[in-house]
Structure formats: C-alpha cells, structure tokens
C-alpha positions in Angstrom: -28.7 -32.0 -11.8 -28.0 -31.8 -8.1 -24.5 -33.1 -7.0 -24.7 -36.1 -4.7 -22.5 -36.1 -1.7 -21.5 -39.4 -0.2 -20.3 -39.2 3.4 -17.3 -41.4 4.3 -16.4 -41.6 8.0 -12.7 -42.0 8.8 -11.7 -42.7 12.3 -8.2 -42.6 13.7 -7.2 -45.1 16.4 -4.0 -45.6 18.2 -2.0 -44.7 21.3 -1.8 -41.1 22.5 1.2 -39.3 21.0 1.6 -41.3 17.7 0.6 -38.3 15.6 -3.1 -39.0 14.7 -4.0 -35.3 14.8 -0.8 -34.4 12.9 -1.7 -36.7 10.0 -5.2 -35.2 9.7 -4.0 -31.6 9.8 -1.3 -32.4 7.2 -4.1 -33.7 4.9 -6.6 -31.0 5.7 -4.4 -27.9 5.7 -0.9 -29.1 4.7 0.4 -27.9 8.0 2.3 -29.3 11.0 2.7 -28.1 14.5 5.1 -29.5 17.1 2.4 -29.4 19.7 -1.3 -29.9 19.5 -3.8 -29.7 22.3 -4.6 -33.1 23.6 -7.7 -34.5 22.0 -10.5 -35.0 24.5 -12.8 -37.8 23.4 -13.2 -37.1 19.6 -12.6 -34.1 17.4 -14.2 -33.7 14.0 -12.8 -32.5 10.7 -14.6 -32.7 7.3 -12.9 -32.5 3.8 -14.9 -32.5 0.6 -13.5 -34.4 -2.4 -14.6 -34.6 -6.0 -15.3 -38.1 -7.4 -14.7 -39.0 -11.1 -18.2 -40.3 -11.3 -20.7 -37.8 -12.8 -22.5 -35.6 -10.3 -20.9 -37.1 -7.2 -18.7 -35.8 -4.4 -17.7 -37.5 -1.2 -17.1 -36.0 2.2 -14.2 -37.4 4.3 -15.5 -37.0 7.8 -12.4 -37.5 10.1 -13.0 -38.5 13.7 -9.8 -37.9 15.6 -9.7 -39.9 18.9 -7.6 -39.7 22.0 -5.5 -42.8 22.5 -5.1 -42.8 26.3 -6.8 -45.9 27.8 -8.3 -43.6 30.5 -10.0 -41.5 27.8 -11.3 -44.5 25.8 -14.7 -44.3 27.5 -15.1 -40.7 26.2 -15.2 -41.9 22.6 -18.9 -42.1 21.6 -19.6 -45.6 20.3 -21.5 -44.3 17.3 -18.2 -42.9 15.9 -16.7 -46.3 16.1 -19.9 -48.0 14.8 -20.4 -45.9 11.7 -16.8 -45.6 10.5 -16.1 -46.8 7.0 -12.3 -46.3 6.9 -10.1 -46.9 9.9 -6.7 -45.4 10.3 -4.6 -47.5 12.7 -1.6 -45.3 13.7 1.6 -46.3 15.5 5.0 -44.8 15.8 7.2 -47.6 17.5 7.0 -51.2 18.6 5.1 -50.4 21.8 2.4 -48.4 20.1 2.1 -51.1 17.4 1.5 -53.7 20.1 -1.2 -51.3 21.5 -3.0 -51.5 18.2 -2.8 -55.3 18.2 -3.9 -55.8 21.8 -6.5 -53.0 22.2 -7.7 -50.9 19.4 -8.4 -53.4 16.6 -10.5 -55.5 19.0 -12.2 -52.4 20.3 -13.2 -51.4 16.8 -14.4 -54.9 15.8 -16.5 -55.2 19.0 -18.4 -51.9 18.3 -18.6 -51.6 14.5 -21.8 -51.7 12.5 -19.8 -51.8 9.1 -19.2 -55.3 7.7 -16.7 -54.1 5.0 -14.7 -51.4 6.7 -11.3 -50.6 5.2 -8.2 -50.7 7.4 -5.1 -48.6 6.8 -2.1 -49.3 9.0 0.1 -46.3 9.3 3.6 -46.1 10.8 3.9 -42.4 11.5 7.1 -40.5 12.5 9.2 -42.6 10.1 12.0 -40.0 10.5 12.4 -41.3 14.1 12.4 -45.1 13.4 16.2 -45.4 13.5 17.5 -48.9 14.1 13.9 -50.1 14.7 13.0 -49.5 11.1 13.5 -53.0 9.8 11.6 -54.6 12.7 8.8 -52.2 12.5 8.4 -52.8 8.7 8.5 -56.6 9.3 5.9 -56.5 12.1 3.8 -53.9 10.3 3.6 -56.0 7.2 2.7 -59.1 9.2 0.0 -57.4 11.2 -1.5 -55.8 8.0 -1.8 -59.2 6.4 -3.5 -60.5 9.5 -6.2 -57.8 9.5 -6.4 -57.4 5.7 -5.1 -53.8 5.9 -3.0 -51.5 3.6 0.3 -50.7 5.3 2.5 -47.7 4.8 4.9 -45.4 6.7 5.0 -41.7 6.7 6.2 -38.6 8.6 3.5 -36.0 9.2 6.2 -33.7 10.5 8.3 -33.5 7.3 5.4 -34.5 5.0 7.3 -37.7 3.8 4.9 -40.0 2.0 1.9 -38.0 3.1 0.7 -37.7 -0.4 0.4 -41.5 -0.5 -1.4 -41.6 2.8 -4.0 -39.2 1.4 -4.2 -41.2 -1.8 -4.7 -44.5 0.1 -7.5 -42.9 2.1 -9.2 -41.7 -1.0 -8.7 -45.0 -2.7 -10.4 -46.9 0.1 -13.2 -44.4 0.4 -14.0 -44.9 -3.3 -13.7 -48.6 -3.0 -16.2 -48.5 -0.1 -18.6 -46.3 -2.2 -18.3 -48.7 -5.2 -19.0 -51.8 -3.1 -22.1 -50.1 -1.6 -23.4 -49.1 -5.0 -22.8 -52.6 -6.3 -24.6 -54.1 -3.3 -27.6 -51.8 -3.9 -27.6 -52.7 -7.6 -27.6 -56.4 -6.8 -30.4 -55.9 -4.2 -32.4 -54.0 -6.8 -31.8 -56.7 -9.5 -32.8 -59.4 -7.0 -36.0 -57.6 -6.1 -36.8 -57.2 -9.7 -36.2 -60.9 -10.3 -38.4 -61.8 -7.4 -41.2 -59.6 -8.7 -40.8 -61.2 -12.2 -40.9 -64.7 -10.8 -44.0 -63.9 -8.7 -45.7 -62.5 -11.8 -44.7 -65.5 -13.8 -46.0 -67.9 -11.1 -49.2 -65.9 -10.9 -49.7 -66.2 -14.6 -49.0 -69.9 -14.5 -51.5 -70.4 -11.7 -54.1 -68.4 -13.5 -53.4 -70.6 -16.6 -53.8 -73.7 -14.6 -57.1 -72.5 -13.1 -58.4 -71.6 -16.6 -57.4 -75.1 -17.9 -59.1 -76.7 -14.9 -62.3 -74.8 -15.5 -62.4 -75.7 -19.2 -61.7 -79.3 -18.3 -64.6 -79.5 -15.9 -67.0 -77.9 -18.4 -66.3 -80.6 -21.0 -67.1 -83.4 -18.6 
C-alpha cells in the first residue's frame, strides 16, 4: 500500500535577528552557525517525518521569513495563508513586543487556516540575563492571549531544542488529527443526509400509494 504524505506548512515569524533560521537549521541538520546570510523574503526547508499511524508520513515544510519591516512586502501572502503551524520567535522584550504589535496581526489578517497552531519561542535563552523573569512572565501572558504553546530555547547551544522539535511535531499531528476528524464528520453527515433523503422518499412513495388505494375504493 502506498504511503500517504501529509504536508504541514510551518512558518517562522518575528523580528530580524531573533534566530529563526538558526532554529530551523538546528532542527534540520543539528548544526549552528554564528552568521547566516540574511533571509530575503522566504526560504524553504522540508523535513520528512514518520507518523505512528499506518502508511502515513508527514512533511514539515518550513517557510523561514525575514523579520525586517522593510522586507515584509517580499513575503508571498500564500505562505502566510496556507501555514498550519506558526513559530513566533523573539529574543528580548523589544522583539516580543514586535510579535504582539505586528506579526500576530499580520498572520491573522492573511491566513486561510481556521485552526492554525501557534508556538511562542523565546530563543537565545543563554542571553536573557536579568530579563529572564520578565520575559517568562510576559511570554506566558502573551501565549495565553493567543492560545499558544510557550517555551524558551537556545539554538546556539541546543538547549531545549529537542522540546522545540517535539512541540512542532505534536502540533503538526494535532492539526492532522483535527483535519481527519473533520473529514470523518463531514462524511458521516453526508451519509446521514442521504439516508434521510432516502427515508423521506420512501415515506412519500408510501403516502402516494396509500392515496391511490384510497381513491380506488371510493
């Protein structure tokens, strides 16, 4: 039997320099570089994963975006519109505010997905210093507001990156399961509608037959 592949589009949003590319490369190759070329518009990375369901794999299609406001117009809207999992990345108070004031609204204004999964990621946790407590407090509050999972990590030293990947896979599977459940409900509803139509048709035919027999006896 042919293995089914379910594509899951994962987009990274956040200010320039917060480490969006570093997170993806750490997940993809397990590597880190101090300097990456600046992302122009969107870069694409695809990672295939097995799923525990029989004959199914899913593809994590990562769309890595540039966070500079001047580059925002270079992000094709279809990448926003069709993204199932959204990684909202920040590295300090200022870039967290940028997510709140710009990127979340930008995504919501352009998305075509009504049950997208948000993951709020505080990257560069090794540099938080005395901001750590405030970042955790504000991060948790913001995550509650937008119904997102929240975690911190360091793509540089790989701290907590295994959990970042686990969270992404968990949300990808959750999205797949919700879609399959939705299709199942639609199919069951269609079947129910057809059965009701058949039943109504049979009842109408029965009434017509009774009417004819009644008219004959008069």
